C-alpha positions in Angstrom: -17.5 -247.3 -2.7 -20.1 -244.8 -1.5 -21.8 -242.1 -3.5 -19.8 -240.3 -6.1 -18.8 -236.7 -5.3 -19.4 -233.8 -7.7 -18.1 -230.3 -7.6 -20.1 -227.7 -9.5 -18.6 -224.2 -10.0 -20.8 -221.1 -10.5 -23.4 -222.8 -8.3 -25.2 -219.6 -7.1 -27.7 -219.3 -9.9 -28.8 -220.5 -13.3 -27.1 -223.5 -14.9 -24.9 -224.2 -11.9 -27.7 -224.2 -9.4 -29.9 -226.4 -11.6 -27.0 -228.8 -12.2 -26.3 -229.1 -8.5 -29.9 -229.9 -7.8 -30.1 -232.5 -10.6 -26.9 -234.2 -9.7 -28.1 -234.5 -6.1 -31.4 -236.0 -7.2 -29.3 -238.5 -9.2 -27.6 -239.7 -6.1 -24.3 -237.7 -6.1 -22.8 -236.0 -3.1 -22.8 -232.4 -4.5 -20.7 -229.4 -3.6 -22.0 -226.2 -5.2 -19.3 -223.5 -5.3 -19.5 -219.8 -5.9 -18.2 -216.5 -4.6 -21.7 -215.4 -3.4 -22.3 -218.1 -0.8 -25.4 -216.3 0.6 -27.2 -216.9 -2.7 -26.8 -220.7 -2.3 -29.0 -220.9 0.8 -31.8 -222.7 -1.1 -29.3 -225.3 -2.1 -28.1 -225.8 1.4 -31.7 -226.2 2.5 -32.1 -228.9 -0.1 -29.1 -230.8 1.3 -26.4 -229.7 -1.2 -23.1 -228.8 0.3 -22.1 -225.2 -0.5 -18.6 -223.8 -0.5 -16.9 -220.4 -1.2 -14.8 -220.4 -4.3 -13.4 -217.7 -6.5 -12.1 -219.5 -9.6 -9.7 -216.6 -10.4 -7.9 -217.0 -7.0 -5.4 -219.9 -6.6 -5.7 -220.0 -2.8 -9.5 -220.0 -2.9 -9.6 -222.8 -5.5 -7.1 -224.9 -3.6 -8.9 -224.5 -0.3 -12.2 -225.5 -1.8 -10.7 -228.7 -3.3 -8.8 -229.6 -0.1 -12.0 -229.1 1.9 -14.0 -231.5 -0.3 -11.2 -234.1 -0.2 -10.9 -233.8 3.6 -14.7 -234.3 4.0 -15.4 -236.9 1.4 -12.0 -238.4 0.5 -12.6 -238.1 -3.2 -13.9 -236.1 -6.1 -15.4 -237.9 -9.1 -17.0 -235.2 -11.2 -15.9 -231.6 -11.9 -18.4 -229.4 -13.6 -16.6 -226.3 -14.8 -19.6 -223.9 -15.1 -18.4 -220.6 -13.6 -18.4 -217.9 -16.3 -20.0 -214.7 -17.6 -20.4 -212.9 -20.9 -18.3 -209.8 -21.6 -19.8 -207.9 -24.5 -18.7 -204.7 -26.3 -16.9 -203.8 -29.4 -13.3 -205.0 -29.6 -12.2 -201.4 -30.1 -13.9 -200.2 -26.9 -13.5 -203.1 -24.5 -10.6 -202.2 -22.1 -7.9 -204.9 -22.2 -8.2 -205.2 -18.5 -11.8 -206.4 -19.0 -10.7 -208.8 -21.8 -8.2 -210.3 -19.3 -10.9 -210.6 -16.7 -13.1 -212.5 -19.2 -10.3 -215.0 -20.0 -9.4 -215.3 -16.3 -12.8 -216.5 -15.4 -14.0 -218.4 -18.4 -10.7 -220.1 -19.4 -8.0 -219.8 -16.7 -10.5 -220.4 -13.9 -11.6 -223.6 -15.6 -8.0 -224.7 -16.1 -7.1 -223.8 -12.5 -9.8 -226.1 -11.0 -9.0 -228.8 -13.5 -5.3 -228.7 -12.5 -6.2 -229.0 -8.9 -8.6 -231.9 -9.3 -6.6 -234.0 -11.9 -4.0 -235.5 -9.5 -6.9 -237.0 -7.5 -8.8 -238.3 -10.6 -5.6 -239.9 -11.9 -5.0 -241.6 -8.5 -8.5 -242.9 -8.7 -8.0 -244.0 -12.3 -11.2 -242.4 -13.3 -13.6 -239.5 -13.2 -15.4 -237.0 -15.4 -14.7 -233.4 -16.3 -17.7 -231.5 -17.7 -16.8 -228.2 -19.3 -19.7 -225.8 -19.9 -19.0 -224.1 -23.2 -21.6 -222.6 -25.5 -22.9 -222.8 -29.0 -20.9 -219.5 -29.0 -17.8 -221.7 -28.8 -18.4 -222.6 -32.5 -19.6 -219.3 -33.9 -19.7 -215.7 -33.0 -22.3 -212.9 -32.5 -21.7 -209.2 -32.8 -20.0 -207.3 -30.0 -19.0 -210.6 -28.3 -15.4 -210.9 -29.4 -13.9 -211.7 -26.0 -16.7 -213.9 -24.8 -16.5 -216.0 -28.0 -12.7 -216.0 -27.8 -13.0 -217.5 -24.3 -15.5 -220.2 -25.4 -13.6 -221.1 -28.5 -10.6 -221.6 -26.1 -12.7 -223.9 -23.9 -13.5 -226.0 -26.9 -9.9 -226.4 -27.9 -8.7 -226.9 -24.4 -11.3 -229.6 -23.8 -10.3 -231.5 -27.0 -6.6 -231.5 -26.0 -7.5 -232.6 -22.5 -9.7 -235.4 -23.7 -6.7 -236.8 -25.7 -4.3 -236.4 -22.7 -6.6 -238.1 -20.1 -8.0 -241.1 -21.9 -5.1 -243.3 -20.7 -6.0 -242.5 -17.1 -9.7 -243.4 -17.5 -10.8 -239.8 -17.1 -13.6 -238.6 -19.4 -13.8 -235.0 -20.7 -17.2 -233.7 -21.9 -18.2 -230.4 -23.5 -21.8 -229.1 -23.1 -22.8 -226.5 -25.6 -25.9 -224.7 -24.5 -28.0 -222.6 -26.8 -30.1 -219.7 -25.6 -30.7 -220.3 -21.9 -33.1 -218.3 -19.7 -30.9 -217.1 -16.8 -29.6 -213.8 -15.5 -26.5 -214.2 -17.8 -28.3 -212.4 -20.6 -29.3 -209.4 -18.5 -25.8 -209.1 -17.2 -24.3 -209.3 -20.7 -26.8 -206.7 -21.9 -25.8 -204.2 -19.2 -22.2 -204.8 -20.1 -22.6 -204.1 -23.8 -24.7 -201.0 -23.1 -22.1 -199.6 -20.7 -19.2 -200.2 -23.0 -20.6 -199.6 -26.5 -24.1 -198.1 -26.0 -23.0 -194.7 -27.2 -20.5 -193.9 -29.9 -19.7 -195.5 -33.3 -21.2 -199.0 -32.3 -24.3 -197.7 -30.5 -26.9 -199.0 -32.9 -25.4 -202.5 -32.9 -24.8 -202.5 -29.2 -28.3 -201.5 -28.3 -29.9 -204.0 -30.7 -27.6 -206.7 -29.3 -28.4 -205.7 -25.7 -32.2 -205.9 -26.4 -31.7 -209.5 -27.7 -29.5 -210.5 -24.7 -31.9 -208.9 -22.2 -34.9 -210.6 -23.6 -33.3 -214.0 -23.1 -33.3 -213.5 -19.3 -37.0 -212.6 -19.1 -39.4 -215.2 -17.5 -41.6 -216.8 -20.2 -39.3 -215.8 -23.1 -40.1 -218.4 -25.7 -36.8 -218.2 -27.6 -34.8 -219.5 -24.7 -34.8 -222.8 -22.7 -34.7 -223.2 -19.0 -31.4 -224.1 -17.3 -32.8 -227.5 -16.4 -32.1 -228.7 -20.0 -28.4 -228.1 -19.4 -28.6 -229.7 -15.9 -30.1 -232.8 -17.4 -27.2 -233.1 -20.0 -24.6 -232.5 -17.2 -26.1 -235.3 -15.1 -26.4 -237.6 -18.0 -22.7 -237.1 -18.9 -21.6 -237.5 -15.2 -23.6 -240.7 -14.8 -22.6 -242.4 -18.1 -19.9 -245.0 -18.4 -19.1 -243.7 -21.9 -20.6 -240.2 -22.3 -20.6 -238.4 -25.6 -17.8 -235.9 -26.1 -20.3 -233.1 -26.7 -23.9 -232.4 -25.8 -25.7 -229.7 -27.7 -28.8 -228.6 -25.7 -31.2 -225.7 -25.4 -32.9 -223.4 -27.8 -31.1 -223.0 -31.2 -28.0 -225.1 -30.3 -28.4 -228.0 -32.7 -29.8 -226.2 -35.7 -27.4 -223.3 -35.5 -24.4 -225.5 -35.1 -25.5 -227.6 -38.0 -26.0 -224.5 -40.2 -22.6 -223.2 -39.1 -21.0 -226.4 -40.3 -22.5 -226.2 -43.8 -23.2 -222.5 -44.6 -20.5 -220.2 -46.1 -19.3 -217.5 -43.7 -21.2 -214.6 -45.3 -24.4 -216.5 -45.5 -24.1 -217.4 -41.8 -23.2 -213.8 -40.9 -26.5 -212.7 -42.5 -28.4 -215.3 -40.5 -26.8 -214.2 -37.2 -27.5 -210.5 -37.9 -31.2 -211.3 -38.5 -31.4 -213.4 -35.4 -29.8 -210.8 -33.1 -31.5 -207.8 -34.6 -28.2 -206.2 -35.5 -28.0 -204.4 -38.9 -25.1 -203.3 -41.0 
């Protein structure tokens, strides 16, 4: 058997781009997939295959998987990384935006998994790596739909792991903490646009400042995307990977505190950490 083949969604920036590079360095044949193919030019120059993919579109997703199979004959690793953070008060977020958040973060992940699974079963093995978040275990203010999507990824992954063990397919969840990518700036713009004025303005603007800071170069309270890429590559390469990898700034301590602190005590901790009062 030749090199193993990995498909990484959301490959145009941040965690996806870093994971694609790291997997290639580890010896995988890597396909980085995203809607904005022009942003993946540096990956192409580095020898990574790039492919157009909209995870919310069935035809686009099916075409991407079929192209990889036609060119390589197999897919061994699926890294479900595509996603974004929709922030704003539950009262003010339009349900169309809530649907869009779930379409990308949950149903997009499920769509790619459904398309790849018949081939992994036929091979009697493979690895699915789902990029969740420490926000899949606890919530921050103004992030109800984002957290709903990541809580769903956690539960979906647990069920999938139980279903697929008999076929030799491994399911791994990566739970990043605060990561320095453009994700934070995009989420900050989102929360300002939706809840930056009106009854939730004070909370929204404080939360936006915290989110925005996490995307700034040199911000010391966030880790670089490479720490996530390292965990993804470790999971993809392992014969028996852990079921969960907690990586990046704050992930391990906050998830430990969430496990043991009462709800109201943890609420206070989160408000202090995000700068949100009230």
